[in-house]
C-alpha positions in Angstrom: -44.4 51.1 26.4 -46.1 50.0 23.2 -44.2 48.1 20.5 -45.2 47.4 17.0 -45.2 43.8 15.5 -45.4 42.5 12.0 -48.2 40.1 11.1 -48.5 38.3 7.8 -52.0 37.6 6.7 -53.7 36.3 3.5 -55.1 39.1 1.4 -58.6 37.7 1.8 -58.4 37.6 5.6 -56.8 41.1 5.6 -59.7 42.5 3.6 -62.3 40.9 5.8 -60.4 42.1 8.9 -60.3 45.7 7.7 -64.1 45.6 7.1 -64.7 43.9 10.5 -62.6 46.6 12.3 -64.3 49.4 10.3 -67.8 48.2 11.3 -66.7 48.5 14.9 -65.0 51.9 14.5 -61.5 50.7 15.3 -58.4 49.6 13.6 -57.1 46.1 13.0 -54.2 46.9 15.3 -56.4 48.1 18.1 -58.8 45.2 17.6 -55.9 42.6 17.8 -54.2 44.3 20.7 -57.5 44.2 22.7 -58.1 40.6 21.8 -54.6 39.6 22.8 -54.9 41.6 26.1 -58.1 39.7 26.9 -56.5 36.3 26.2 -53.5 37.1 28.4 -55.7 38.3 31.2 -57.9 35.1 31.0 -54.8 33.0 31.2 -53.4 34.9 34.2 -56.8 34.6 35.9 -56.9 30.8 35.1 -53.5 30.3 36.6 -54.4 32.2 39.8 -57.6 30.2 40.1 -55.8 26.9 39.6 -53.2 27.9 42.2 -55.9 28.7 44.7 -57.7 25.5 44.0 -54.6 23.4 44.6 -54.0 25.3 47.8 -57.5 24.5 49.0 -57.0 20.8 48.0 -53.9 20.6 50.1 -55.8 21.7 53.2 -58.0 19.2 55.1 -61.7 19.8 54.8 -63.6 19.4 58.1 -66.0 16.6 57.2 -67.3 16.0 60.7 -67.5 12.4 62.0 -65.3 10.6 64.4 -61.6 9.7 64.2 -60.8 6.5 62.4 -60.8 3.3 64.4 -58.1 0.7 64.5 -58.4 -2.7 62.9 -58.7 -4.6 66.2 -61.6 -2.5 67.5 -63.5 -2.8 64.2 -63.2 -6.6 64.2 -63.6 -7.2 67.9 -66.1 -10.0 68.2 -66.5 -10.5 71.9 -69.6 -12.6 71.4 -67.5 -15.2 69.6 -65.0 -15.7 72.4 
């Protein structure tokens, strides 16, 4: 369901916006509605991507290598005993 809104613009901006929309063969209303739709879709996509990135960061990445050693085995100096 579509709903109208009221927008207050400076006369100079309104005149330029009418010319801009006319050059593109559309109305100011359609032009603004399309722009707002794109902005909302971009924000929704950003939020989904951010959620996915945080989910991936919460998972452990297999980096290969060995398990961590404990302090005693790392500092074992049998040659000094």
